[in-house]
N, C-alpha and C positions, 0 to 999 in steps of 0.2 A: 359195594362202593365203587364207583367208576373212577378211572384215572383222570387226573387233570393234566392236559397236555400243555407243557410249558412252551412258550414261543420266545426263545431268547432273542435279544437284540430287536424285539418288536417284529420279527420276521419268522417264517418257517421255510422249509426247504422248497416250497412251491412259490415263494414270493418272487415277484417279477423284478427284473433289473431296474425298471423305472421306479418301483417302490424304494429300492435300496439306494438308488442314485439321489432320491430326495434327501438322503442323509449325506450326500456328497461322497459316496463310496465309489471307488474306481471299479472297473469290471473284475479285476483280480480280487479285490476286497469283497465283492459280492459273492464270489465263489467261496472264499474263506469263511464268510458269515454263514453260508449254507452248510458247510462242513461242520463248523462249530455247533450250529443249531442242532444238526442231526445227532452229534455226539452227546450233547447235553440232554436231548430228549430221550435217547436210549437209556442213559444212566438214570434219569429222572423216573422213567416208567418202570424201572426194575424194582422200585420200592425199597431202597436201602434203609430208609428211615427218615424221620422228620428233620433231623439236623442236616442230613445230606441234601434233602429236598430244599431246605431253606438256603443252603449254600448255592445250589444250582439256580434257585430263583433269583438270588442276588446277582449271579452271572448273567441271567436273562435280562436284568435291568440295565446292564451296561450299554452305553451308546457309543461303542467303538467296535471296529471290525476285527479285533484281535484279542487274545488272552495274554496276560503278562506271563513271564516265565514261571512264577509260582502258581498262578491259576492253571496253567497248562499241566504242571506236575501233579497238582491235586486232581484235576479231571482225569489224567492218565491213570492215576492210582485207583480212582473210583471205577474206571472202565475195567481195570484188571480184576477188581473185586466182583464185578458183575459178569465177568467172562466176555466182555465186549471188547 
C-alpha cells in the first residue's frame, strides 16, 4: 500500500509564494506554512495510525498560516513519538 501524501493548507513545501499569496499570506507566513507542511507530512508518513492520520488531515484542511497553541503541542508530541 502506497503512502498518501498530505498537503496541509492546500500547499506543500514546493508551493510558490504566488500560490500562497492568493490566500493573502505575507512572506513570513508563507515560510511558516512551508515549515508546518513539512512537519505534518513527516508525522503523517510515519504511519502512527488511523486516528493520528485523521487528526493530521484535519490540520491540513485549515485555511490559516499558523497552528493554535494546542495544535502545536499535539503536533510536537506526535513528532517526539516518531523520532522527528
